[in-house]
N, C-alpha and C positions, 0 to 999 in steps of 0.2 A: 437605308441600311438598318437592319434590325439588330438589337442587342441579343446575343445568344448566350450570355453568361447567366448561370443559375445563381440564386441567392445562396449565401453561406449555409452550411449545415446547421440545422436547428431553427431556421426561419421559415415558418409556415410550410412544413413538409410532413409527409406521412411515410411510415415504413410500410412497404408492400411485400417485403420478403426478408427473411433472416436465414442465411446459409452458412455452412462451415468452411467453404473454400472460395477463393477468388474466381476460379473458372466457373463455378456455379452461379456466382453473381453476374459475371459477364454473360452467361447463357440467358439469364433472365432479361438483361438489358438488350441482348440480341433479339430475343422474342418480342420485346416491346418495339424495337426498331423495325422488325419484319411486319408488325401490325400498324405501321405508319404513326407510331407514337413520337412526340417531340422529345427525343432522348437528351437534348440539351437541358431538360428539366429533371434529369435523373442524376443521382449521386450514389456512389458505392462507398460505404463508410466502414472501416475496420474498427472493431470494438474489442475490448479486453486485451489491449496491447501488452506484450511482454518482450523484454530485451533478451535475445539469444546470442551468446558468445560462443562461436565455434572455434575451438582451440586448434591451431594449425601447426604448432610446434613451440619450441623453446628458443629464446634468444641466447646465443652463445657468443663468445668473444669474437669469432670470425664474422658472425652476422652483424654484431654491433659495429665493427670496424667497416664492413662493407656498406652498411646503411649510412654511417657517418660520411664515408668517402663519397657515396652517391649524392647525398644532400649537399655536401660541400662542393662537389664538382659542378652541380647544377648552378649553385649560387655563384661560384667562381666564374663559370662560363658567362652567366648573365652580367656580372660586374665587369668582367674583361671585355665583353662585347660593348657595354655602355661606354667604357673608357675608349675603346677603339673607335666607336662612332663619334665620340665627342671631339676627337682630334682629327679634324678634316684635313689639316696640312700634312699629316703623316700618310704615306702611301698605303694603299689597301693591304699590301702584304704585311706591313708593320702592324696594322690594325688587327689582322687575323692572328698575328703572332701574340699580341697582347691578349686576345681572346683565348688562345691556346694556353698561354701561361696562367691565365685566370682559372681555366679548367683544371690544370695540373695542381696549382697552389691550393685551390679550393678543395680538391680531392684529398690532398695530403693533410691539410688542416682539418678537414671533416673526419678523416680516418683517425687522426690523433684525438680529436674531441670524442669520437665514439669509443675509443679505447679507454680514455680517462673516465668517461661516464660509466662504462661497464666496470672498470676497476673499483671505483668508489661505491658502486651500488651492487656489487657482486653477491652480497649475502641475500639480496632479494632475488627470487626466481622470476624472471621475466617470461611471460607467456605471450606468444604471438597469436592474436585472435582476429576474427572477422565478426563484426557486429551486425545484427539484423533485428528489425522490429517485426514481430510476428503476431498478427491478430488472432484472437480465439474464435471470432465469428465475423461475418460481414452482413451489414444491413443495406438493402437496396431501398433508397428513398426517392420519392418524386414530389414535386411541388403539389400542394394541396388542391390547387385548381384543376389539376389533371389526374388526380389519384383515381377517381372513378373510372376514367378511360383506361388507366393502367390495369386496374383490377379486372375490367371487362376483357381486355386483350389476353391477360394471363388465364382467365377462366375459360376462354374459347380454346386456347392452346393446351389447356390442362397442365399448365406449368405452376399453378399456385395451389 
């Protein structure tokens, strides 16, 4: 069995291409693969990372209560299920009932906590966001021992 893992970025590797998008980097790796290049010696590295926060809305009282209720319900469900499973001498129906009560109690307590949290921090405007890391460019690297082969394949295909 051969080891197909490549060394970490920065260990004896060479940059063979710098592109602006990930699909372009994939296309270069695909070109290498089509030329029978050992692509397990290839890495795509995102450079110049920036954090992008996409604002999806504002958290209002109803949203805070619903989020709290959901989190509490899941926690209550799991705790109720664990208590139901721990009591083997109780019939299955009673165990399911404990799980259901945990779901309800957790949802109510979570909703209350969400409401209290929103009430005490109301002066702050809560934004709902989705975070993503976005590279400015991509570097395609190969191990130094096969860099000449990579350059040769790319030169033949006109991709470099």
